[in-house]
Structure formats: C-alpha cells, structure tokens
C-alpha positions as CSV (number, residue, x, y, z in Angstrom):
1,M,-0.3,0.1,-0.4
2,V,0.9,3.2,-0.9
3,K,0.7,6.4,1.7
4,Q,0.7,10.0,0.6
5,V,0.6,12.6,3.1
6,V,-1.1,16.6,2.9
7,N,0.7,18.3,5.5
8,I,-1.4,21.4,6.1
9,A,0.3,24.0,8.5
10,S,-1.0,26.0,11.1
11,N,1.5,28.2,11.1
12,Q,0.1,30.1,8.1
13,M,-3.2,30.4,9.3
14,D,-4.8,31.0,12.6
15,S,-6.5,27.9,14.8
16,M,-10.4,29.2,13.7
17,D,-9.3,29.4,9.8
18,L,-7.5,25.8,10.2
19,M,-10.9,24.2,11.4
20,E,-12.7,26.1,8.7
21,Y,-10.2,24.8,5.9
22,M,-10.3,21.2,7.6
23,D,-14.7,21.5,7.0
24,F,-13.9,22.6,3.9
25,F,-11.3,19.6,3.3
26,I,-13.4,17.4,4.6
27,K,-16.3,18.5,2.6
28,N,-15.0,19.2,-1.1
29,V,-11.5,17.3,-1.1
30,I,-12.0,13.9,0.7
31,P,-15.4,12.6,-1.4
32,K,-12.8,13.7,-4.8
33,I,-10.2,12.2,-3.6
34,L,-12.2,8.5,-2.5
35,L,-13.6,8.6,-5.8
36,L,-10.4,8.4,-7.8
37,P,-9.6,4.7,-9.1
38,G,-7.2,2.7,-7.0
39,V,-7.9,5.3,-3.7
40,V,-8.7,2.6,-1.1
41,K,-9.1,5.3,1.7
42,A,-8.6,8.7,3.4
43,D,-7.7,9.9,6.8
44,I,-7.5,13.0,8.2
45,T,-5.6,13.5,11.7
46,K,-5.4,17.0,13.4
47,L,-2.1,17.0,15.5
48,T,-1.4,19.3,18.1
49,Q,2.0,20.0,19.5
50,M,2.5,19.5,22.9
51,A,5.0,20.7,25.3
52,I,6.6,17.5,27.5
53,T,6.6,19.2,31.1
54,P,8.1,17.0,34.1
55,D,4.7,17.1,35.6
56,A,2.9,16.0,32.3
57,R,0.1,18.5,32.6
58,Q,1.1,20.5,29.5
59,M,-1.4,18.6,26.5
60,E,-2.8,21.7,25.2
61,S,-1.3,24.3,22.7
62,N,-2.0,26.4,20.6
63,N,0.2,25.0,17.7
64,V,-2.1,23.0,15.7
65,S,-1.9,21.4,12.0
66,L,-3.5,19.3,9.7
67,Q,-2.7,15.7,8.4
68,A,-4.8,14.6,5.4
69,Q,-3.8,10.7,4.4
70,V,-4.4,9.3,1.3
71,Y,-3.9,5.5,0.8
72,Y,-3.5,3.7,-2.8
73,E,-3.8,0.0,-3.3
74,N,-0.2,0.0,-5.0
75,E,2.2,2.3,-6.8
76,E,1.2,1.5,-10.2
77,A,-2.7,3.2,-8.8
78,Y,-0.3,5.9,-7.3
79,Q,1.5,6.5,-10.0
80,Y,-1.4,6.4,-12.7
81,I,-3.5,9.1,-10.6
82,I,-0.5,11.1,-10.5
83,S,0.0,11.3,-14.0
84,N,-3.3,11.2,-15.5
85,V,-6.2,11.6,-13.3
86,I,-6.1,14.3,-10.9
87,D,-8.5,16.9,-12.1
88,Q,-8.0,20.6,-12.6
89,E,-10.5,21.2,-9.5
90,L,-8.2,19.7,-7.0
91,T,-5.5,20.4,-8.9
92,N,-6.3,24.4,-8.2
93,I,-7.4,23.1,-5.0
94,L,-4.1,22.4,-3.8
95,L,-2.4,25.3,-5.7
96,D,-4.2,27.6,-4.1
97,G,-2.5,26.2,-0.7
98,E,0.7,26.5,-1.6
99,K,2.1,28.6,1.3
100,F,0.4,26.0,4.0
101,I,0.0,22.7,2.0
102,T,3.0,20.3,1.5
103,L,2.4,16.7,0.0
104,H,4.9,14.1,1.1
105,T,4.5,10.3,-0.5
106,G,6.1,7.1,1.5
107,Y,5.6,3.4,2.2
108,Q,3.7,2.8,5.3
109,Y,5.2,0.1,7.6
110,S,2.6,-1.3,10.1
111,F,3.3,-3.0,13.7
112,Q,0.9,-5.0,15.4
113,K,1.6,-6.3,19.0
114,Y,-0.3,-10.2,17.9
C-alpha cells in the first residue's frame, strides 16, 4: 500500500481558519479523492503540538496542524493517479494552498502486537 500525506501547516493560518479549512477539506476534497481509481481510503488527523513537562500537564497548545493521508492500492495506482487522473479543480485547491500545504509520499510500515 502506498500512502500520500498532505500536511496543512497552521503557522500560516490562525486556528479558526485551520478548522474552517478542515471542514472545507472534508466536505469538498476528500469525496473527490475517494472517487479516484485505486484509492483505498483517506484519513484526516488533527495534530496538536504538545510540550513535555515534568508534571505532564501541558497538554494543550495553540500550535495545531492537519494531516490528510490518502492510501492507494499499490504503486501503480498511485503513479497512474498522479500522472493521469487528478482533475483541474483538485489541482487548483492544492495550488491555492501552496503557502501552507506540502505533499509527501511514502510507504507505510505497520506493526501489530499479535
């Protein structure tokens, strides 16, 4: 399985804008991604930077970012979509966010206890 990660950095927007963007992303972008051939699933993770303190009570932070993960069946499906399928509207959404969106692609290694 190939995983593509889209990082949406909050240091370029305030936290309210980030949550509005997450709502937009969930309603407008994820449905388009799930329709692409070879896409298995998509996840969005809200990441909050945490400070490590001796009493471990510093759990909240204003430094929040989003991470969207798109999982493809295999390398061939990923390459096909990147080369041929992504429509202009989805491309424009990513280009509009070029100041705060970065794309990463990698292979996921999973480990289980049993």
